[in-house]
Backbone as CSV, one residue per row, in Angstrom:
resi,resn,N_x,N_y,N_z,CA_x,CA_y,CA_z,C_x,C_y,C_z
1,MET,11.155,68.606,-41.572,12.182,67.145,-41.654,13.099,67.143,-40.247
2,ASN,12.757,66.221,-39.390,13.732,66.170,-38.210,14.838,65.096,-38.445
3,PRO,16.011,65.537,-39.232,16.971,64.622,-39.283,17.499,62.982,-38.227
4,ALA,16.673,63.963,-37.129,17.283,62.827,-35.627,16.399,61.603,-36.087
5,VAL,14.990,61.718,-36.162,14.147,61.172,-35.948,13.868,60.337,-37.185
6,LEU,14.295,61.049,-38.552,14.583,59.951,-39.705,15.404,59.341,-39.952
7,ARG,16.922,59.567,-38.866,17.940,58.409,-38.859,17.244,57.343,-37.871
8,THR,16.904,58.042,-36.942,16.346,56.935,-36.226,15.315,55.366,-36.906
9,GLU,14.304,56.224,-37.815,13.484,55.229,-38.768,14.060,54.320,-39.693
10,VAL,15.720,55.051,-40.405,16.246,53.694,-41.139,16.300,53.223,-40.416
11,ARG,17.521,53.376,-39.156,18.162,52.346,-38.427,16.864,51.403,-38.104
12,LEU,16.189,51.431,-37.732,14.719,50.499,-37.540,14.128,49.555,-38.252
13,PHE,14.154,50.397,-39.570,13.811,49.799,-40.750,14.478,48.425,-41.155
14,ARG,16.074,49.273,-41.168,17.111,48.034,-41.315,17.333,47.192,-40.814
15,ARG,16.766,47.363,-39.129,16.840,46.083,-38.864,15.721,44.803,-38.323
16,GLU,14.387,45.081,-39.775,13.615,44.537,-40.304,13.944,43.941,-41.046
17,PRO,14.118,42.750,-41.240,14.707,41.674,-42.533,13.377,41.257,-42.874
18,GLY,12.381,41.204,-42.469,11.302,41.084,-43.190,11.164,41.889,-44.010
19,ALA,10.810,43.357,-43.799,10.286,44.464,-44.541,11.734,44.746,-45.615
20,VAL,12.932,44.190,-45.279,13.796,44.667,-46.126,13.716,43.889,-47.416
21,PHE,13.610,42.629,-47.329,13.410,41.237,-47.687,12.401,41.665,-49.443
22,TRP,10.899,42.082,-48.553,10.216,41.934,-49.024,9.797,42.864,-49.799
23,ILE,10.543,44.030,-49.719,10.135,45.449,-50.562,11.240,45.265,-51.062
24,LEU,12.707,45.548,-51.100,13.611,45.870,-51.197,14.005,44.565,-52.351
25,LEU,14.125,43.093,-52.069,14.518,42.094,-52.860,13.540,41.224,-53.258
26,PHE,12.531,41.090,-52.558,11.401,39.821,-53.365,11.027,40.070,-54.979
27,PRO,10.844,41.134,-55.155,10.251,42.043,-56.557,11.297,41.732,-57.337
28,THR,12.616,41.625,-57.442,13.604,41.423,-58.182,13.800,39.615,-57.956
29,LEU,13.817,39.345,-57.081,13.560,37.713,-57.156,12.829,37.331,-58.390
30,LEU,11.304,37.874,-57.705,10.396,37.035,-58.545,10.539,37.439,-60.489
31,LEU,11.569,38.673,-60.548,11.736,38.621,-62.170,12.559,37.772,-62.570
32,ALA,14.006,37.587,-61.390,14.675,36.329,-61.669,14.290,35.235,-62.220
33,ILE,13.209,34.937,-61.221,12.437,33.504,-61.157,11.746,33.453,-63.013
34,LEU,11.441,34.591,-63.235,10.472,34.116,-64.252,11.780,34.730,-65.231
35,GLY,12.538,35.616,-65.215,13.531,35.469,-66.416,14.137,34.317,-66.652
36,SER,14.145,33.212,-65.883,14.945,31.902,-65.353,14.306,30.785,-66.944
37,VAL,13.004,31.546,-66.920,12.466,30.208,-67.770,12.628,30.537,-68.886
38,PRO,12.980,29.210,-70.196,13.374,29.835,-70.905,12.267,30.748,-72.477
39,SER,11.225,29.952,-72.051,10.094,30.809,-72.940,9.639,32.041,-72.220
40,PHE,10.160,32.763,-71.293,10.063,33.696,-71.048,10.771,35.228,-72.185
41,ARG,11.457,34.291,-72.483,12.734,35.026,-73.409,12.585,35.229,-74.329
42,GLN,11.767,34.327,-75.170,11.255,34.199,-76.494,10.162,35.851,-76.625
43,PRO,10.251,36.227,-78.129,9.197,37.263,-78.252,8.092,36.930,-78.114
44,ASP,6.690,37.207,-77.454,5.753,36.876,-77.867,4.853,37.970,-78.713
45,ASP,4.039,37.239,-79.477,3.211,38.428,-80.278,2.419,38.874,-80.020
46,SER,1.606,38.336,-78.585,0.539,38.073,-78.128,0.778,40.143,-76.938
47,LEU,1.961,39.840,-76.963,2.753,41.136,-75.949,3.086,42.351,-76.928
48,GLY,2.683,42.215,-77.672,3.655,43.252,-79.317,4.707,42.787,-80.146
49,GLY,5.255,41.913,-79.303,6.974,41.479,-79.683,7.303,41.191,-78.747
50,LEU,7.421,41.737,-77.230,8.281,41.837,-76.185,7.862,40.705,-75.816
51,ARG,8.953,40.728,-74.927,9.290,39.013,-74.257,8.542,39.195,-73.120
52,THR,8.464,38.284,-72.241,7.442,38.034,-71.321,8.564,38.755,-69.679
53,VAL,9.828,38.953,-70.173,10.518,39.056,-69.157,10.296,40.977,-69.173
54,ASP,9.985,41.000,-70.645,10.657,42.295,-70.593,9.261,43.363,-69.798
55,VAL,8.565,42.521,-70.422,6.613,43.264,-69.467,6.529,43.439,-68.071
56,TYR,7.565,42.187,-67.396,7.534,42.450,-66.133,8.525,42.582,-65.348
57,VAL,9.316,43.629,-65.767,10.116,44.282,-65.327,9.479,46.030,-64.437
58,PRO,8.546,46.274,-65.059,7.860,47.274,-64.669,7.030,46.786,-63.700
59,VAL,6.527,45.723,-63.589,5.734,45.074,-62.608,6.145,44.773,-61.539
60,ALA,8.087,44.236,-61.599,8.363,44.257,-60.670,8.798,45.703,-59.497
61,VAL,8.528,46.595,-60.786,8.961,47.803,-59.758,8.146,48.439,-59.113
62,LEU,6.687,47.915,-59.503,5.347,48.303,-58.691,4.712,47.542,-57.620
63,LEU,5.424,46.059,-57.444,5.260,45.584,-56.702,6.138,46.255,-55.076
64,GLY,7.140,46.387,-55.469,7.493,47.041,-54.058,7.028,48.161,-53.623
65,LEU,6.623,49.095,-54.789,5.464,50.170,-53.905,4.367,49.883,-53.532
66,ILE,3.866,48.415,-54.207,2.546,47.633,-53.535,2.795,47.254,-51.579
67,VAL,4.105,46.663,-51.921,4.197,46.053,-50.397,4.983,47.005,-49.791
68,GLY,5.629,47.769,-49.926,5.770,48.999,-49.042,4.860,49.986,-48.397
69,GLY,4.164,50.943,-49.184,3.078,51.485,-48.813,2.131,51.003,-48.437
70,VAL,1.720,49.449,-48.872,0.125,49.003,-48.863,0.572,48.152,-47.516
71,GLN,1.330,48.074,-47.063,1.698,46.537,-46.168,2.174,46.976,-45.037
72,SER,3.698,47.562,-45.059,4.497,47.676,-44.736,4.887,48.569,-43.434
73,MET,4.495,49.907,-44.383,3.950,51.373,-43.653,3.043,51.230,-42.761
74,PRO,1.922,50.714,-43.384,0.496,50.846,-42.074,0.537,50.049,-40.672
75,GLN,1.483,49.124,-40.920,1.695,47.712,-39.786,2.402,48.457,-38.687
76,THR,3.693,49.196,-39.147,4.416,49.931,-38.767,3.566,51.385,-37.961
77,LEU,3.313,52.302,-38.705,2.308,53.121,-38.261,1.601,52.594,-37.392
78,THR,0.417,51.989,-37.391,-0.531,51.678,-36.887,0.435,50.827,-34.897
79,GLY,1.184,50.213,-35.143,1.735,50.108,-34.403,2.128,51.002,-33.248
80,TYR,2.760,52.108,-34.059,3.202,53.534,-32.673,2.057,53.668,-32.234
81,ARG,1.299,53.913,-32.830,-0.029,54.659,-32.131,-0.942,53.541,-30.823
82,GLU,-0.747,52.202,-30.968,-0.982,51.335,-30.522,-0.226,51.639,-29.402
83,ARG,1.026,50.989,-29.407,1.466,51.199,-28.133,1.545,52.505,-27.353
84,GLY,1.379,53.504,-28.004,1.203,54.874,-26.917,1.957,55.902,-27.641
85,ILE,3.610,55.036,-28.671,4.611,56.124,-29.035,4.255,57.388,-30.241
86,LEU,2.974,57.613,-30.911,2.739,58.497,-31.205,1.697,59.497,-29.657
87,ARG,1.482,59.129,-28.839,0.719,60.207,-27.909,1.920,60.446,-27.228
88,ARG,2.504,60.378,-26.950,4.388,60.413,-26.083,5.086,61.298,-26.750
89,MET,5.222,61.143,-27.872,5.613,61.929,-28.912,4.971,63.269,-28.817
90,SER,4.016,63.118,-28.703,2.684,65.086,-28.920,3.406,65.264,-27.556
91,THR,3.624,65.229,-26.714,3.940,65.848,-25.472,5.831,66.456,-25.804
92,THR,6.487,66.224,-26.335,7.465,66.327,-26.756,7.699,67.955,-27.769
93,PRO,8.921,67.984,-27.891,9.258,68.962,-29.007,9.541,68.218,-30.227
94,VAL,9.830,67.213,-30.240,9.771,66.778,-31.615,7.862,66.148,-32.059
95,ARG,7.337,66.700,-33.014,5.745,66.201,-33.235,5.541,65.210,-34.051
96,PRO,4.144,64.489,-33.702,4.136,63.455,-34.506,3.882,63.260,-36.048
97,ALA,3.612,64.629,-36.695,3.641,64.865,-37.674,5.318,64.511,-38.474
98,ALA,6.558,64.855,-37.701,7.843,64.839,-37.855,8.163,63.053,-37.970
99,LEU,7.617,62.238,-37.588,7.634,60.924,-37.837,6.873,60.595,-39.016
100,LEU,5.836,61.160,-38.970,5.406,60.537,-40.383,6.021,60.536,-41.748
101,ALA,6.148,61.933,-41.638,7.242,62.466,-42.832,8.289,61.418,-43.034
102,ALA,9.168,61.133,-41.836,10.523,60.529,-41.666,9.369,58.778,-42.194
103,HIS,8.996,58.296,-41.950,7.937,57.079,-42.307,7.608,57.415,-43.952
104,THR,7.584,58.481,-44.854,7.357,58.579,-46.238,8.470,58.828,-46.704
105,VAL,9.349,59.178,-45.981,10.564,58.970,-46.582,11.632,57.366,-46.932
106,VAL,11.090,56.667,-45.775,12.004,55.458,-45.418,10.985,54.598,-46.744
107,TYR,10.063,54.772,-46.253,9.445,53.817,-47.268,9.172,54.314,-49.027
108,GLY,9.291,55.394,-48.857,8.925,55.730,-50.274,10.363,55.497,-50.784
109,GLY,11.815,56.091,-50.153,13.075,55.923,-50.579,13.309,54.167,-51.597
110,ALA,12.908,53.252,-49.658,13.422,51.703,-49.771,12.264,51.060,-51.393
111,ALA,11.015,51.766,-52.058,10.572,51.785,-52.878,11.365,51.890,-53.933
112,LEU,11.536,53.246,-54.081,12.614,53.586,-55.391,13.664,53.147,-55.506
113,LEU,14.550,51.804,-54.368,15.919,51.325,-54.384,15.506,50.299,-55.246
114,SER,14.197,49.573,-54.725,13.576,48.525,-55.357,13.160,48.438,-56.650
115,ALA,13.487,49.407,-57.080,12.518,49.877,-58.520,13.531,50.102,-59.076
116,LEU,15.160,50.729,-58.747,16.143,50.739,-59.631,16.929,49.136,-59.528
117,LEU,16.234,47.870,-58.262,17.570,47.339,-58.267,16.234,46.338,-59.418
118,ALA,15.285,46.255,-59.698,14.884,45.259,-60.318,14.924,45.773,-61.627
119,LEU,15.309,47.625,-62.202,15.618,47.946,-63.330,16.890,47.122,-63.397
120,ALA,17.742,47.479,-62.469,19.432,47.134,-63.084,19.387,45.348,-63.315
121,VAL,18.883,44.655,-62.830,18.927,43.445,-62.824,18.113,42.408,-64.049
122,GLY,16.949,43.283,-64.556,16.204,43.193,-65.784,17.756,43.944,-67.114
123,ARG,18.027,44.555,-66.808,19.313,45.162,-68.117,20.301,44.236,-67.598
124,ILE,21.211,44.050,-66.628,21.897,43.086,-66.704,22.123,41.501,-66.799
125,ALA,21.081,41.168,-66.118,21.077,39.486,-66.554,20.393,38.991,-67.343
126,PHE,18.903,40.122,-68.235,18.265,39.459,-69.334,18.213,40.575,-70.232
127,GLY,19.321,41.915,-70.081,18.810,42.327,-71.470,18.104,43.329,-72.196
128,VAL,16.810,43.461,-70.782,15.499,44.278,-71.172,16.400,45.873,-71.184
129,THR,15.828,46.148,-72.201,15.964,47.257,-72.045,15.923,48.767,-71.194
130,LEU,16.590,49.496,-70.894,15.790,50.562,-70.076,14.870,51.561,-70.600
131,PRO,14.246,52.076,-70.012,13.244,53.141,-70.154,13.293,53.869,-71.120
132,ARG,13.261,54.449,-72.334,13.653,54.822,-73.776,12.526,56.557,-73.187
133,GLN,12.184,56.802,-72.860,11.122,57.755,-72.007,12.043,58.037,-70.657
134,ALA,12.914,58.089,-69.898,13.217,58.430,-68.710,12.528,59.256,-67.426
135,ALA,12.167,60.478,-68.830,11.766,61.460,-67.516,10.031,61.195,-67.368
136,GLY,9.726,60.545,-68.445,8.201,60.375,-68.252,8.306,58.903,-67.164
137,TYR,8.844,58.236,-67.365,9.665,57.168,-66.338,9.522,57.258,-65.211
138,LEU,10.776,58.806,-64.796,10.530,59.331,-63.615,9.403,59.379,-63.195
139,LEU,8.957,59.949,-64.168,7.402,61.260,-62.975,6.365,59.886,-63.049
140,ALA,6.249,59.039,-63.828,5.063,58.219,-63.456,5.024,57.208,-62.291
141,LEU,7.140,56.752,-61.659,7.370,56.419,-60.799,6.953,56.781,-59.530
142,LEU,7.493,58.619,-59.811,7.294,59.295,-58.459,5.470,59.231,-58.146
143,LEU,4.781,59.713,-59.171,3.679,59.499,-58.924,2.687,58.323,-58.383
144,ALA,3.251,56.896,-58.679,3.261,55.537,-58.425,3.332,55.956,-56.497
145,VAL,4.787,56.217,-55.894,5.311,56.086,-54.773,4.531,57.077,-54.054
146,LEU,4.403,58.214,-54.297,2.701,59.027,-53.727,1.382,58.195,-53.410
147,ALA,1.124,57.463,-54.593,-0.419,56.800,-54.554,-0.289,55.652,-53.468
148,ALA,0.849,54.786,-53.499,1.242,53.612,-52.340,1.008,54.304,-51.299
149,LEU,2.209,55.456,-50.525,1.887,55.768,-49.518,0.792,56.431,-49.061
150,ALA,-0.094,57.078,-50.057,-1.083,57.464,-49.958,-2.511,56.492,-49.107
151,ILE,-2.585,54.972,-50.031,-3.078,53.951,-49.976,-2.524,53.684,-48.319
152,GLY,-1.256,53.424,-47.808,-1.005,53.009,-46.814,-1.824,53.959,-45.673
153,ALA,-1.622,55.011,-45.962,-1.948,56.607,-44.749,-3.177,56.070,-44.727
154,VAL,-4.070,56.077,-45.500,-5.758,55.595,-45.447,-5.576,54.312,-44.431
155,VAL,-5.249,53.304,-45.142,-5.174,52.148,-43.833,-4.380,52.361,-42.655
156,SER,-3.661,52.962,-42.534,-3.365,53.006,-41.054,-4.600,53.878,-40.020
157,ALA,-5.077,54.972,-40.971,-5.583,55.792,-40.934,-7.189,55.003,-40.249
158,LEU,-7.217,54.129,-40.961,-9.023,53.120,-40.795,-8.622,51.999,-39.412
159,SER,-7.103,51.509,-39.034,-7.165,50.839,-38.475,-6.580,50.893,-36.969
160,ARG,-7.153,50.293,-35.645,-7.175,50.321,-34.236,-5.811,50.006,-33.816
161,THR,-5.482,48.168,-34.901,-4.862,47.702,-34.212,-3.674,47.244,-35.581
162,THR,-2.480,46.400,-35.441,-2.299,46.207,-36.229,-2.499,44.603,-37.177
163,LYS,-3.383,44.346,-36.460,-4.575,43.091,-36.534,-4.808,43.557,-37.526
164,ILE,-5.632,44.781,-37.318,-6.369,44.964,-38.351,-5.940,45.747,-39.500
165,ALA,-4.574,46.435,-39.807,-4.028,47.219,-40.634,-3.564,45.806,-41.441
166,GLY,-2.998,45.088,-40.752,-2.461,44.036,-41.749,-3.837,43.176,-42.118
167,ALA,-4.596,43.268,-42.171,-6.171,42.236,-42.431,-6.738,43.684,-43.855
168,ILE,-6.670,44.466,-43.128,-7.038,45.596,-44.756,-5.779,45.797,-45.667
169,GLY,-4.703,45.725,-45.037,-3.443,46.008,-46.132,-3.308,44.742,-47.030
170,SER,-3.973,43.315,-46.226,-3.832,42.498,-47.503,-4.926,42.329,-48.304
171,ALA,-6.568,42.404,-47.944,-7.779,42.862,-48.930,-6.923,43.758,-50.156
172,VAL,-6.671,45.166,-49.666,-5.881,45.180,-50.907,-5.072,45.622,-51.551
173,PHE,-3.505,44.559,-51.138,-2.869,44.191,-51.515,-2.964,43.383,-52.691
174,PHE,-4.311,42.359,-52.542,-3.658,41.533,-53.595,-4.650,41.987,-55.077
175,PRO,-6.155,42.819,-54.796,-6.581,43.766,-56.476,-5.303,44.844,-56.728
176,MET,-4.264,44.861,-55.897,-3.421,46.201,-56.262,-2.349,45.322,-57.207
177,MET,-1.956,43.898,-56.468,-0.924,43.226,-57.576,-1.724,43.112,-58.686
178,PHE,-3.205,42.109,-58.818,-3.375,42.051,-59.748,-3.807,43.215,-60.914
179,CYS,-3.820,44.814,-60.781,-4.012,45.526,-61.274,-2.859,45.859,-61.930
180,ALA,-1.677,45.681,-61.262,0.146,46.010,-61.647,0.594,44.846,-62.935
181,GLY,-1.089,44.072,-62.962,-0.507,42.864,-63.647,0.702,41.800,-63.121
182,VAL,0.515,41.526,-62.347,1.545,40.495,-61.868,1.288,39.045,-62.536
183,TRP,-0.658,38.744,-62.441,-0.571,37.398,-62.636,-0.978,37.284,-64.020
184,VAL,-1.467,39.079,-64.407,-1.690,38.576,-66.119,-0.894,40.840,-66.828
185,PRO,0.253,40.252,-67.197,0.335,41.697,-67.766,-0.806,42.570,-67.963
186,VAL,-0.349,44.043,-68.225,-1.766,44.501,-68.986,-1.768,44.702,-70.158
187,GLN,-0.652,44.295,-70.811,-1.067,44.691,-72.005,-1.714,43.119,-72.673
188,ALA,-1.783,42.041,-71.844,-2.518,40.848,-71.835,-3.827,40.861,-71.915
189,MET,-4.326,41.665,-71.454,-5.526,42.009,-70.420,-6.699,41.949,-71.732
190,PRO,-7.984,41.751,-71.433,-8.448,42.008,-72.655,-8.945,43.689,-72.729
191,ASP,-9.161,44.393,-74.240,-9.116,45.833,-73.894,-10.041,46.508,-72.878
192,THR,-11.254,45.281,-72.548,-12.249,46.343,-71.761,-12.217,46.446,-70.361
193,LEU,-10.966,45.114,-69.687,-10.660,45.237,-68.033,-9.633,45.668,-68.237
194,ALA,-8.445,46.053,-69.356,-7.390,47.064,-69.186,-8.011,48.290,-69.177
195,ARG,-9.201,48.508,-69.200,-9.465,50.363,-69.250,-9.847,50.228,-67.748
196,VAL,-10.674,49.130,-67.725,-10.968,49.249,-66.117,-10.034,49.539,-65.695
197,VAL,-9.207,48.717,-65.470,-7.678,48.497,-64.284,-7.486,49.854,-64.799
198,GLY,-7.223,50.367,-66.037,-6.392,52.070,-66.018,-7.312,52.931,-64.936
199,TRP,-8.350,52.827,-63.912,-8.795,53.611,-63.323,-8.345,53.691,-61.983
200,THR,-7.314,52.061,-61.935,-7.045,51.819,-60.781,-5.541,52.910,-60.518
201,PRO,-5.222,53.267,-59.162,-3.851,53.758,-59.264,-2.268,52.941,-59.893
202,PHE,-2.956,51.704,-59.757,-1.720,50.865,-59.782,-1.683,50.278,-61.157
203,GLY,-2.901,50.013,-61.883,-3.324,49.964,-63.586,-2.428,51.060,-64.251
204,ALA,-3.267,52.296,-63.844,-2.858,53.520,-64.548,-1.276,53.933,-64.887
205,ALA,-0.608,52.998,-63.234,0.796,53.508,-63.310,1.707,52.027,-64.074
206,ALA,0.865,50.632,-64.493,1.671,50.167,-65.335,1.461,50.640,-66.831
207,GLN,0.493,50.826,-66.871,0.523,51.560,-67.960,1.483,52.543,-68.689
208,ALA,1.167,53.597,-67.417,2.300,54.662,-67.722,3.621,54.431,-67.829
209,LEU,4.191,53.225,-67.091,5.235,52.828,-67.167,5.735,51.740,-68.250
210,ASN,4.600,51.292,-69.271,4.748,50.768,-70.076,4.898,51.904,-71.606
211,GLN,4.051,53.037,-71.412,4.281,53.708,-72.057,5.919,54.369,-72.801
212,ALA,6.435,54.541,-70.728,7.574,55.601,-70.935,8.755,54.114,-71.269
213,ALA,8.835,52.947,-71.170,9.399,52.373,-71.288,9.627,51.750,-72.742
214,ALA,8.629,51.811,-73.283,8.519,52.137,-75.375,8.848,53.381,-75.603
215,GLY,9.219,54.416,-75.086,9.617,55.374,-75.627,8.191,56.653,-75.957
216,HIS,7.494,56.654,-75.546,6.655,56.909,-75.686,6.436,58.130,-73.835
217,TRP,5.776,59.070,-74.137,5.957,60.319,-72.959,4.721,59.471,-72.089
218,PRO,4.147,58.944,-71.409,3.379,58.607,-70.360,1.560,59.179,-70.625
219,GLY,0.953,58.864,-71.207,-0.513,59.407,-71.312,-0.674,60.102,-70.168
220,TRP,-1.254,61.373,-70.458,-1.550,62.241,-69.058,-2.894,62.207,-68.938
221,GLY,-3.908,61.043,-68.755,-4.857,60.652,-68.331,-4.314,59.635,-67.661
222,HIS,-3.381,58.551,-67.564,-2.722,57.745,-66.616,-2.498,58.392,-65.389
223,LEU,-0.966,59.529,-65.924,-0.897,60.255,-64.802,-2.067,61.117,-64.269
224,GLY,-2.566,61.974,-64.642,-4.090,62.151,-64.351,-4.730,61.377,-62.816
225,VAL,-4.940,59.812,-63.434,-5.509,59.278,-62.401,-4.825,58.847,-61.758
226,LEU,-3.000,58.638,-61.250,-2.163,58.854,-60.402,-2.449,60.027,-59.497
227,ALA,-2.444,61.179,-60.231,-2.419,62.453,-59.124,-3.813,62.499,-58.518
228,ALA,-4.876,62.008,-59.396,-6.277,61.791,-58.542,-6.416,61.325,-57.536
229,TRP,-6.068,60.367,-57.200,-5.928,59.164,-56.055,-4.508,59.916,-55.339
230,THR,-3.728,59.902,-55.242,-2.593,60.786,-54.572,-3.641,61.798,-54.044
231,VAL,-4.496,62.777,-54.377,-5.255,63.553,-53.760,-6.169,63.669,-53.047
232,LEU,-6.840,62.629,-53.298,-8.315,62.143,-53.168,-7.756,61.036,-51.846
233,LEU,-6.568,60.103,-51.727,-6.355,59.412,-50.671,-5.501,59.974,-49.360
234,THR,-4.503,61.106,-49.883,-4.159,62.026,-48.725,-5.023,62.651,-48.067
235,GLY,-6.244,63.204,-48.563,-7.433,64.079,-48.156,-7.989,63.205,-47.079
236,ALA,-8.558,61.868,-47.571,-8.986,61.385,-46.522,-7.773,60.565,-45.349
237,ALA,-7.169,60.432,-45.923,-5.996,59.698,-44.480,-5.596,61.240,-43.491
238,THR,-5.587,62.430,-44.129,-5.633,63.516,-42.892,-6.812,63.452,-42.175
239,ARG,-7.948,63.620,-42.546,-9.344,63.923,-42.510,-9.182,62.649,-41.264
240,TRP,-8.906,61.545,-41.206,-9.559,60.091,-40.745,-8.423,60.060,-39.672
241,PHE,-6.776,59.888,-40.108,-6.069,59.657,-38.720,-5.951,60.476,-37.238
242,ARG,-5.663,59.656,-36.716,-5.867,59.805,-35.192,-4.619,59.565,-34.518
243,TRP,-3.716,60.258,-33.502,-2.738,60.005,-33.613,-2.709,58.898,-31.939
244,GLU,-3.226,58.713,-31.547,-4.102,58.550,-30.225,-5.249,57.790,-30.221
């Protein structure tokens, strides 16, 4: 990790109001809007006695990861390649790998900050119980961050231009949002659909976070799905990624 490259990327990220809003603020804003609906603050038998706002906190946590990993990071990296920045860096003592590592830290860190903000607002504004199994929740969250960044790396590897990166990212973005439970919480999905969704990165992440939030250790099957997707996608991105 090159500290100078990391500082530069942090400054550039802070100058992108779109990225800051959609990664850091939008998930919590969506949670606040949903929490302001009176019926969403009432226990629901179809959700096991939980309130709708309770089950949407993990969704808001995952939404920041999806936006940062699947949409924002690929377009930035692809833009660097498209403008020849990566090629020029390869002729300097600063290797392109340092830039990739800096992006991983910046977007991974932004996703984690977004998760913390959603948890804090859920607790303070709507009385949502903090995860009862904190260690399991943190493990599932870290694996979800790695999976999101791995997906973004694959999107960047497959994209020659930022327009293509945006198109592929959008094609992946909406199915991942569905699997995370943005439109239908995983707890409210039919059993068969929930099992199918559980084999996707964010479906597995949603179920693992829900289990940890309820005080249980996340299922090893869900954690295994996240780890397997991360390894598989990282290997694919490494194989297909081009610096120019």
